[in-house]
N, C-alpha and C positions, 0 to 999 in steps of 0.2 A: 709445691716450692717448699723446699727447709728451709727454716730461719732458724739463726742462731738466738739460742735462749738467752734473754740478758740478767749481766751477774751483775749485782751490787753490792755495797758494800752493808754490814751489818747497823742497826742503831745503836748506838752507843749502849743502851740497856741490853739491848738483844747478843749484843758482842761480849757484854760482860760477864752474862749471864751464862753464854756459851763457854767460855774461858774454865770458868769455876766447874760448870757441870762435867769438863773433858778429863778433872782430877780426880772426882770423887772415887774411891773403889770401885762400884760395881760399872761404871763405865769404862775403867781401867780394864777391868779384867773380858769386858765384852772387846774392848779395841786389840786386846792380847790374843784373845781366841782369832782373830781375825786377821792378826800381822803375814805378812810372805816377804821373802827376800827381797830387795830392791833391784839387785842387780847393777850396783854403781861400783861395788869391790867385787876382784877375785883374790884368794889365798894361794900362793904358792911355796914355795920352800923354801925362799927368801921375806916372805910376809907379805902383807895387804899392797895390791896392785890396782888403782882406779881405774875405773872404765870409762870409755869417752862420753862426755855428755856435756857438749858441746852449747852456747849461747852467753845472749847479754841480760842483766839486770841491773836494777837500782838498787843497791843495798847500802844497809849502814855497817860497816864495821867496828865489831865491837872496842877493840884495842884503838883505831883510831880516835874515837869522840870522848871529850874531855870526863872527867867520872867518872870513868868505866874501868883506870890504873889495876882495881884488886878485883874485879869478875873475872875475867881469863882463872885466874888461879881457884876460884872460888866454883867456877865451871869446871873447870879439871879434877876439883876433891869431888864433885857430883858424879861426875866421870867412872873413876877410884872407886866408889861407893857402889855403883852399880856392878862395875863389873867385880866388886868383891862378892857380893849378893849372886850375880848370875854370872860365875865364872867359867861361860861359853866363847872363849878365845875366836874357835873358828866360826861361830855367826854372828858376835856383837864385833862393827866396826866403830870403834872409837875418834870422833873427827879431831884432828891437829886444833890447837888453838889458835892458833892465826886464821884460822878458819871460819870462827865462831864469827855469825854477823844475823843481822835483821833484814829480811828482804821488805823491801817497802814497795817494789812494782816489779814483778815477774814481767819481761819482754815478749823475747823471743828465747826458744830452744832446741834441741835436736832437730827431728825435719823441720819445725816451721823456722829455724834458723839457718838451715842447710838453703831451703828452698826461698825462702825473702832476703837473708844476710849474703851467705857465704858463696852459692852457684852466680847470683846476679854480680858479685863483686862490688857489695855495697858494705864489706865493713869496713874501710877509711872512712867511707864517709858519713857512716850510722852516728859518730859520736856528736857530730854538728847536729845530727838532726835533733836528738837528746836534749843538745844546751840552746836548741832553739825551742823547743817545748817547756824548758825551765825556765828562758828567759821572759817567754811571757804569762808566767804563772805569777798571781799578786804577791808581792816581797816579801820575802822571810822576817819575821820578827828577830831574828836571830838569839832563839831563846831555847836556851835546852829543854827536851821533852824528859819525862821520866813512866817508867814501864815498872810497876812491880812485877818482879816473878814469880809467881804463887805455887808453882811445881811444876812438874814433868807431866807432861802426856804421850800418848804413844798413838801415832798417827799409823795408816797403812803398810806402811817399809820402815819408819825411825821412831827414834824418840827426841824430842825435844822439850826443853822450859817455856811454858807458857807465862803470857804476861797479861797484866792488864795495866788502864790509864787510873788513876786517882781521880785526876783532873779529865772532865768530859773535854773540854778545849783543846789539851794534847790529841785527844783520840779525833778531835772532829781537824785538827791541823793534817793528820796523818791523812785520814781520808777524804779531803777537801785537796791533797796535792793529789790523791792517786786519780779522783775523779777527772782535774783537769791535764792529769800526765794522760790520760787514755780518752780523754775529746780531743785531742791535737790533731789535727787533720794530717799532718803530714807522717806523724806515726801512724795513725790509722791505716792510712795508704798499703803499709808494709803490715798490715793483720797484726798493729800491737794492739791487744785489746785484752779487757778484764777477764780471765780466765777461774778467778777464784776469789771471794771476798780476802779481807786484810786479816791475818790471824798473827798476834803477836807473838815469837817465838824463837829461840836459838836453837837450830838440831844438833845435838850431840852425839849421836849415835843413829848407827843404820843395820838394819837385820839382814844378814847376810846367808841364810841357811834357815831350813826350813827347823821350826821347836813343835818340839814334844807335847802334848798338851800339859802335862806336869810341869816342863820347863815355860809353857805359858803363863799357867797361873802360877809361878815365885817370880814369873818376871812381872805381870800385875801387884805380886805383895809387896816385890822388892822394891816399886816405883812407889807405890802407896806410904811405905816408911819412911822411905828419902821424903816425901813432899809432907810428911807429918813431922819431921825434924827442922822443915824450912818454914816452918808455922810462925815460929817465935822472932824471926828475923829473917826476910826474904830478903834476897838478893833484890839490886835497883840495875837496870839500866837506862845509861844517859843516851838521846841521841838529839845532836846538835846538826846533824847535815846526814845528807845520803848524797850518793853519786853512781853512776857508770860504773860498771866492772865485767870483763870479758872471764869465763870461764871454758877450761877445757874439761873438765871436772867437777866434781865436787867437794874439791878439799884445796882447792884454791882460786879467789877471786882475783886479778887481776888488774890493775889499774894503770891507763899510761895517762902522759900527761896532759892531752887534750882532751882526756874524759873528763866531762864537765860533771861539776858538785854543785848542791841546791843547801843553802844554807836553813832550817825551820825558823 
């Protein structure tokens, strides 16, 4: 009998250490050498075309949280700097500013979304299930959490700005929320479960073409240089609330009036 390995969030110390490790020069080069195209976007004569990637997630949109008014501009400047150093417009897809977000809890996407939500006809009732889970959580203190964005990291198919919490209580608020969310029986019945530990990050770009070894080295070097430029004044992300969002692809996260929201 096959069992699903239990996945848990990291301790505060391990989480913080992991984030710092990911932005070190040697790790960036190692990650760059393992990069592969995501397949989330295709380019034609008119430009980039998003590919289908349906699902629901609980996310905090950058522009919707008070205190982040200047952050989208900072993130766009980082994107521009990256493309200037790595001018591979056929390979780097830069996400639009309106898509910038922090995922607080993944729920269901792609085949699992189709199997558990879309095909059974539960898309219209799913928001109420999430709202029920939110209502059963300990009440939020309505206090904005702050994440310090320490540098770009390179993931398997993407590049994103990684964050840490200077206040351990803020990190605990996130992981406690996630623990309660994934423990909700109504959601668990639909196979909503933790599939990866929490990683504070804002995705800025996807890789959409194979890179040469030289390009991979140049990418790691460019990312490291950008990170060095952020050291003196790292930007900060404010997280006051999170909420359910529907997406058909990874450039737009949509909210309907009946979609629930939770205030930290």
